MARVO-689693 format. One record per residue (C-alpha): y, z, x. Coordinates in steps of 0.1 Angstrom, whole numbers. Example, Ala and Ser with C-alpha at 12.3 -4.5 7.8 and 13.67 -1.06 7.14 Angstrom:
north:up:east
-45:78:123
-11:71:137
% end
This chain:
north:up:east
9:-479:275
33:-479:304
51:-510:289
54:-493:256
69:-461:271
93:-482:291
105:-503:262
111:-472:239
124:-445:263
145:-427:237
116:-422:213
94:-409:241
122:-386:253
128:-373:218
91:-366:212
88:-349:246
118:-327:239
104:-317:205
70:-309:219
86:-291:249
106:-268:226
78:-263:201
52:-256:227
75:-233:246
81:-212:214
44:-212:206
34:-202:242
62:-176:245
54:-158:212
21:-141:222
37:-131:256
67:-117:238
45:-97:214
25:-84:243
56:-75:262
72:-54:234
39:-38:225
35:-28:262
71:-15:263
64:4:231
33:22:246
51:30:278
82:42:259
61:65:237
43:80:266
73:83:289
97:96:263
74:122:248
81:158:254
63:169:286
47:197:267
30:171:244
21:145:271
7:165:300
-29:171:305
-36:208:313
-70:222:323
-73:260:321
-101:282:331
-105:320:328
-114:338:360
-151:347:362
-163:381:373
-165:382:411
-158:404:441
-123:408:456
-133:386:486
-146:359:463
-113:361:443
-92:358:474
-112:328:486
-112:311:451
-75:316:445
-62:307:480
-36:279:480
-59:256:500
-88:260:476
-67:255:445
-50:224:461
-84:209:470
-98:216:435
-67:200:419
-72:168:439
-109:167:429
-100:171:392
-73:144:394
-99:120:409
-122:127:380
-96:115:354
-110:82:340
-90:50:339
-65:41:327
-52:77:329
-30:80:360
-8:110:369
23:116:389
15:137:420
51:148:423
49:166:389
14:179:393
12:217:394
-16:243:397
-19:280:401
-27:312:384
-8:327:355
-10:355:329
-19:346:294
-6:378:278
30:388:282
34:420:304
59:447:295
86:454:320
84:492:325
115:498:345
143:516:326
171:496:342
159:463:326
180:451:296
168:460:261
191:444:234
175:463:205
157:490:225
126:468:231
113:463:267
113:428:280
80:409:284
72:389:316
49:360:324
36:361:359
29:327:373
22:312:408
30:275:404
24:253:434
51:232:450
80:255:440
98:248:472
99:211:463
112:217:427
138:244:433
166:253:458
169:289:471
203:303:462
199:340:473
174:360:493
143:344:508
112:326:495
84:348:481
55:356:505
34:387:500
-3:389:493
-28:403:468
-19:439:474
19:435:478
30:406:454
64:390:458
82:367:434
114:347:429
133:342:397
156:314:385
194:318:383
194:321:345
166:347:346
184:367:372
216:367:352
200:377:319
175:403:333
199:418:360
175:408:388
185:403:424
167:401:458
151:434:465
146:445:429
111:458:421
96:451:386
67:472:374
42:458:349
10:475:335
-23:471:353
-58:470:339
-66:506:350
-35:521:335
-14:522:367
16:500:375
17:468:395
49:464:415
63:429:420
91:426:445
118:400:438
128:384:471
150:355:460
169:335:433
162:298:430
179:269:411
155:245:394
157:207:402
156:186:371
149:212:344
138:183:321
110:172:344
74:181:334
72:207:362
97:229:344
98:216:308
61:223:300
68:260:302
106:265:296
102:302:302
97:296:339
133:283:343
152:302:316
146:334:297
146:335:259
154:361:232
124:365:210
125:380:175
103:408:165
100:407:127
95:440:108
116:459:84
145:444:103
146:417:129
149:429:164
151:409:196
137:413:231
138:393:263
110:371:276
111:359:312
90:347:341
84:360:376
74:331:399
49:346:424
41:330:457
7:312:459
-5:339:483
2:366:457
-19:348:430
-49:372:434
-27:401:426
-26:390:389
-62:402:386
-50:437:387
-26:433:358
-34:435:321
-21:399:315
-55:382:312
-50:358:341
-63:322:342
-63:293:365
-44:262:354
-42:226:366
-14:205:351
-11:167:354
18:147:342
7:112:331
25:80:342
30:50:320
43:23:343
8:7:347
-2:8:310
-4:-23:288
-8:-27:251
-44:-38:257
-51:-4:274
-46:14:241
-82:17:231
-94:24:266
-67:51:270
-77:67:236
-114:67:246
-106:82:280
-85:110:264
-112:118:239
-138:120:268
-115:143:288
-109:165:258
-145:169:247
-168:144:262
-186:135:294
-155:137:316
-148:172:304
-184:182:315
-178:168:350
-144:185:353
-160:218:341
-186:215:368
-159:209:394
-140:240:383
-172:261:385
-168:278:351
-156:274:316
-127:250:312
-105:237:284
-84:206:285
-54:205:262
-31:175:257
-10:159:230
-13:125:247
-41:114:224
-19:121:193
9:101:210
-14:71:215
-28:74:180
7:74:166
16:43:186
-15:25:174
-7:34:138
28:21:142
17:-11:159
-10:-17:132
17:-13:105
42:-36:122
19:-64:133
11:-78:98
48:-79:89
55:-99:121
25:-121:114
42:-132:81
72:-146:102
49:-162:127
29:-181:100
62:-192:84
78:-206:115
44:-221:126
41:-240:93
77:-254:95
70:-265:131
38:-282:121
55:-301:93
84:-312:116
58:-325:141
41:-344:112
75:-358:102
80:-371:138
47:-389:137
56:-403:103
89:-416:117
72:-433:146
46:-448:123
72:-461:99
92:-477:128
60:-494:141
46:-503:107
52:-541:111
38:-541:147
7:-523:137
2:-545:106
5:-576:128
-21:-562:152
-44:-554:123
-40:-589:109
-49:-604:142
-82:-585:144
-74:-552:161
-98:-525:151
-88:-492:137
-105:-474:166
-86:-496:191
-53:-490:174
-59:-452:171
-70:-449:208
-40:-469:220
-16:-447:200
-34:-416:211
-29:-426:247
8:-432:242
14:-399:225
-8:-381:250
12:-394:279
43:-378:264
29:-346:247
5:-333:274
31:-331:302
57:-316:279
32:-290:267
22:-282:302
58:-278:313
65:-256:282
36:-234:292
49:-230:327
84:-222:314
70:-196:290
50:-179:318
80:-179:341
106:-167:315
87:-142:294
77:-117:321
60:-83:315
82:-52:316
87:-41:351
77:-74:366
40:-70:370
14:-46:358
-23:-42:354
-45:-11:349
-69:-2:375
-101:-18:369
-87:-39:341
-70:-73:338
-36:-78:352
-19:-70:384
6:-87:407
7:-124:406
24:-154:391
10:-147:356
24:-111:357
-7:-96:341
-2:-110:305
-33:-129:293
-28:-166:296
-54:-176:270
-33:-170:238
-3:-190:253
-26:-217:265
-42:-221:231
-9:-221:213
6:-248:236
-26:-268:234
-24:-267:196
11:-280:196
2:-308:220
-29:-317:199
-8:-319:167
18:-341:184
-9:-363:198
-29:-368:166
-2:-372:140
8:-408:149
-28:-422:154
-42:-406:123
-13:-417:101
-15:-452:115
-52:-454:109
-49:-441:73
-21:-465:65
-37:-496:80
-73:-490:70
-69:-517:43
-48:-549:44
-15:-544:26
7:-568:8
42:-572:23
71:-559:2
51:-535:-20
71:-506:-34
64:-471:-21
88:-448:-38
88:-416:-58
93:-433:-92
63:-455:-89
40:-434:-67
11:-419:-86
-7:-389:-71
-43:-396:-63
-72:-374:-74
-76:-362:-38
-40:-350:-37
-45:-332:-70
-76:-314:-57
-57:-305:-26
-28:-291:-45
-51:-271:-68
-69:-257:-38
-37:-246:-22
-26:-231:-55
-58:-211:-57
-53:-199:-21
-17:-189:-28
-26:-170:-59
-54:-152:-40
-31:-144:-11
-4:-130:-33
-29:-109:-54
-45:-96:-22
-12:-87:-7
0:-69:-38
-33:-50:-41
-42:-42:-5
-8:-46:13
-2:-63:47
-20:-36:66
-51:-56:76
-41:-74:109
-72:-96:106
-65:-110:71
-45:-141:80
-46:-154:44
-25:-124:34
0:-131:62
2:-167:51
11:-158:15
49:-167:18
40:-200:34
15:-208:6
41:-199:-20
66:-222:-4
40:-249:-1
32:-247:-38
70:-247:-46
74:-279:-25
45:-296:-42
59:-288:-76
93:-301:-65
77:-334:-53
59:-337:-87
91:-332:-107
115:-350:-83
115:-383:-102
123:-367:-136
159:-354:-129
167:-387:-111
156:-406:-143
176:-383:-165
207:-387:-143
203:-424:-140
209:-432:-177
243:-416:-180
253:-428:-145
251:-464:-157
281:-457:-180
303:-446:-151
329:-470:-137
321:-483:-103
288:-491:-88
285:-464:-61
272:-436:-83
245:-456:-102
235:-473:-70
232:-440:-51
209:-426:-78
188:-457:-79
185:-456:-41
176:-419:-42
149:-426:-68
135:-454:-47
133:-433:-16
99:-434:1
71:-412:-12
68:-399:23
99:-379:16
76:-351:5
74:-340:42
112:-334:46
112:-316:13
83:-295:24
99:-287:57
132:-277:41
115:-255:14
93:-237:40
123:-232:63
144:-218:35
115:-196:23
109:-182:58
146:-176:62
149:-158:29
118:-137:35
129:-128:71
165:-120:60
151:-98:32
129:-80:57
159:-73:80
181:-63:51
154:-39:38
150:-23:73
188:-18:76
190:-4:41
162:21:48
178:33:80
211:37:63
195:58:35
175:79:59
205:87:81
226:95:51
199:119:38
194:135:72
231:143:76
241:147:40
272:127:44
291:108:71
290:140:93
274:174:92
286:205:109
262:234:111
252:262:136
226:258:163
211:290:149
202:294:112
224:316:90
254:313:112
285:316:90
314:292:94
342:307:114
375:313:96
398:283:95
371:257:105
371:240:71
409:236:71
408:223:107
381:197:98
399:187:66
429:177:87
410:155:111
416:118:109
392:99:86
380:130:66
382:122:29
363:151:14
345:183:24
316:202:8
310:237:22
274:249:15
254:280:22
219:273:32
192:300:36
158:286:48
124:300:40
132:319:8
100:330:-10
97:314:-44
83:332:-75
58:315:-97
54:315:-135
17:319:-128
22:353:-112
7:366:-80
-23:343:-83
-2:313:-71
-2:304:-35
28:314:-14
56:288:-13
91:289:2
121:265:0
157:265:12
182:282:-11
215:263:-12
247:278:-25
273:251:-33
307:246:-48
298:225:-78
330:204:-78
330:193:-42
292:191:-40
289:169:-71
315:144:-56
294:143:-24
262:138:-43
277:109:-63
290:93:-31
256:95:-13
235:87:-44
211:116:-37
207:138:-67
241:136:-85
246:160:-114
274:171:-137
292:201:-122
289:219:-155
252:224:-149
260:250:-122
288:268:-141
295:302:-126
283:333:-144
313:352:-133
292:377:-115
290:375:-78
301:390:-45
293:425:-32
301:441:-66
270:424:-81
245:438:-57
230:462:-82
230:435:-110
196:420:-101
190:409:-137
218:383:-139
205:347:-144
219:319:-123
215:283:-134
197:263:-107
189:227:-98
155:223:-82
133:197:-66
103:187:-87
77:209:-70
101:239:-71
109:233:-107
72:231:-115
65:264:-97
93:284:-114
87:270:-148
111:272:-178
117:310:-179
141:329:-155
123:344:-125
136:368:-98
144:355:-64
148:378:-34
169:364:-6
193:375:21
221:361:-1
212:385:-29
186:394:-55
189:376:-89
171:356:-115
172:318:-116
167:294:-145
160:257:-137
185:236:-156
180:203:-137
155:185:-115
165:161:-87
142:144:-62
167:148:-33
200:165:-25
224:159:4
224:195:18
188:195:30
166:166:40
134:183:30
114:177:-1
119:212:-16
152:230:-25
169:252:-50
206:248:-57
228:275:-72
265:282:-76
276:298:-43
302:320:-60
274:338:-79
256:350:-47
260:386:-35
266:378:2
286:346:3
290:329:36
291:291:40
269:279:69
273:241:68
301:216:62
292:182:48
319:157:56
326:124:38
348:96:52
350:73:82
354:102:106
363:99:143
334:117:161
355:127:192
383:141:171
359:159:148
340:175:177
373:185:193
384:202:161
351:221:159
351:230:195
386:244:193
372:270:168
337:277:180
310:267:205
282:278:182
284:248:158
272:212:163
284:180:148
260:153:137
273:119:128
255:96:104
261:66:127
245:85:156
215:96:135
210:60:124
211:47:159
183:71:167
159:52:144
161:21:165
150:31:200
114:21:199
106:-12:216
81:-19:189
109:-19:163
134:-39:183
107:-64:194
96:-70:159
132:-74:147
138:-99:175
108:-119:164
122:-120:129
157:-130:141
140:-157:163
120:-169:133
151:-173:112
170:-191:140
141:-213:148
135:-221:111
172:-231:109
168:-254:139
137:-271:125
155:-275:92
182:-294:111
156:-315:128
139:-322:94
172:-334:79
179:-357:109
144:-371:110
146:-378:73
178:-397:77
166:-415:108
135:-427:91
156:-446:65
184:-455:89
175:-492:94
172:-498:57
205:-481:50
223:-500:77
210:-532:63
221:-522:28
256:-513:40
259:-546:59
250:-566:28
272:-546:5
301:-550:29
298:-588:25
303:-581:-13
334:-561:-8
322:-525:-3
348:-505:16
339:-480:44
349:-451:22
326:-463:-6
299:-467:20
302:-431:31
301:-420:-5
271:-441:-12
250:-427:17
262:-392:10
253:-394:-27
220:-410:-19
210:-382:5
223:-353:-16
197:-353:-44
168:-345:-21
189:-319:-2
201:-302:-34
165:-302:-47
153:-287:-14
180:-261:-15
173:-251:-51
135:-251:-44
140:-230:-13
162:-205:-31
138:-202:-60
108:-200:-37
124:-173:-16
136:-154:-46
102:-155:-62
83:-147:-29
101:-114:-23
93:-97:-57
58:-112:-57
50:-98:-22
72:-67:-23
45:-43:-36
23:-51:-6
49:-50:21
62:-16:32
88:-17:59
88:21:64
72:21:99
93:-8:110
125:8:99
119:45:106
92:47:133
112:71:154
126:92:126
117:128:129
88:134:105
94:98:92
125:106:73
120:114:36
132:85:16
116:66:-13
99:42:11
114:10:24
108:-16:-2
113:-53:3
143:-66:-17
157:-101:-20
189:-105:1
214:-128:-16
230:-138:17
196:-149:31
189:-169:0
222:-187:-5
237:-192:30
208:-213:44
205:-233:12
242:-242:12
240:-250:50
212:-275:43
233:-293:16
264:-293:39
244:-305:69
228:-333:49
262:-345:36
277:-344:71
247:-362:87
249:-390:60
287:-393:65
281:-396:102
255:-422:97
278:-442:75
306:-439:101
284:-451:129
271:-480:108
306:-490:100
315:-492:137
286:-516:145
285:-552:137
265:-566:108
249:-596:126
217:-578:134
212:-564:99
219:-598:83
195:-618:103
174:-641:82
137:-633:79
141:-596:83
118:-577:60
142:-550:49
% end
């Protein structure tokens, strides 16, 4: 064995390199998937709104004596109870002590009774009284002194924004109602500035840091202030005297840095137990009364699991594809070595060597190369593909600091072992099969004379049945079952069947071309076709590798193209154009001159001003028995809006459909019987029916008749809408500008800001970028890009191995033909033309297989979650179907043909530089 490795170091090094690369990719893949899934879980938990992710336990105050209340609500007692509750949280739930808060607060808003408090529409402000812990760590005192006080004389501080809006300052006394009809006086002692308003401490209850104007809906909309008074912990017991229904709260902000993708089920179970299971019972006992735990973290985890389960089967398709290509290339490598040592093994067999002895000897040789290479690849995969954040590991679970970094080693070990096993067994098995019977020297083994055996026919029919079953299953059930590997292998099976069909029909076109080629002048063309036809029947493996690689590239490119197309359409529908300008508050009219200023901005090609009124109640042709329904009413300029709809492709219509009635403006207020033509969404059109019905809106009262139905429209991203001509409305005021053209975001925002600060600019490019911030999405896309690149690399290796296997025979042929007058130029043409038929056939087969695979599997593959996992409400588009991408079909196929031609030319050039003595030696069996 040592002698063999020493005499053939290049072959051993080539095999070691191939095993090293393949085993590294195989071992790194599960670690990469684990990494991006872990990043996805941590990202979803960490980036969620604090109001949705925190765990908050609330408990109403039981009936007790004043002394018992004072003891139960003291800062020390509440802090001790908070620590006990945090210790009861089950693994893997962990919380951030710095963002933990507890205290007492009023559930009901308390009216501010002082006459000097601001009343925008004559309505008294409402206050929340809260005594959060740790206020000194989360705010800086700007005026006055910190709140102290006690149960009988409560004191509070307010934030800077609350002080400005409510005219509060140190020394002010705010009176609120009490339970017995008297007033409770709260003295304001200071003004504080919050630290990090976006942190959970402040973000869970935004009213604590900033007041808000709340609407009071009646005959007319009126507004009043809502604000918070931050009482000292020592004043918490004073809330019992108010009419605000006080309760104790304990709030815990979860951390995500320790979580892994494998913690998903444990985390979900722990959250359900805390929300309504055994852990809630234990926490209720610790509180000493009734308790309720509220959190949206369970919904966040469920959404993550749903997205992961939707993405994993799509990724599995790429994994199966590249795995099949790698396996074929490893088989080709073993076939090359077996062909090079065919004479040696035949000699050993003729001299009495047993098949077992030959097989074990070859197994030892390949093991000495493959096992160390696979072990090195496993080490490199562990060292290079690290978990996010270096190390992790949930308490009580697997993982933690260490060399492995917490990612399970078993999947990577099995993958690397599988690669090493294939590399070790290919050469011995092939040699044993070829030499199980004595063979006559010089027998032909080419595609024209080879006859498929019955075993091969049975195998091909079996694979055909599997492929048909996988395709039918994928079309009927989709790729949503992560355990159905047959469905994930459907593209590979389709490519495998295509390659077998090509192998079957390969001799026919060569025969057809051979007859007319004989009439050509010169011997290069006919000789090249004859040589191509007499190529070894083992050429099925290179053909199979190339077809599988091209099919995988076509499918992967189509997936990426479908994802990009879905994001483009979702962003376009969300903005309604290349940019959208609207108010931060609904029904805010465009200021005068804004449209003209935007029109003059660089890159703006067209504008469409629209008037949008949300929540308009819709009448029904069924009368009052129908359920209530509302939809946005959109007033448009038909000419400009039609151009925009045609540009975006969302609901285009002829402008004449919304022809003006000539009745609009304030003068038409009393004419409530006029009929406006309208374009509606399908559900709105079904509700209104065919006859005109009256619509009552802030824009006017009129009747509408549906003259067109469209599934989508640029102005509103929602599913329901009603379009009318804006000039026919009674109160006309455009509220939104839809912009078309390659606009400059900075210039556009400057133009808008120069006119008003109440309007925001949303760019389509920015909206699209927001769909790609999930690590699950980016990780899956990297897997697909890696699969395409790896498939291309293995295709190159397949071409080189195919040429290397026939290199000795070709070199001998060139040497003999040169003695007959063949020039070097003709030699390059000969080798190029000889190699091209198989390359062209593989390219055509790959293109056809890829083109057929996409429509066959498209009904079962929905890229919606992969493309739009982070879209608000999962943007409303018509799915994300899989479509064939022409570039992914043609570019790899042309590259294969070009690479084959260049490799053949390089082989001819190298053979021309060498001497012919070795190839012309007498007695060589070539």
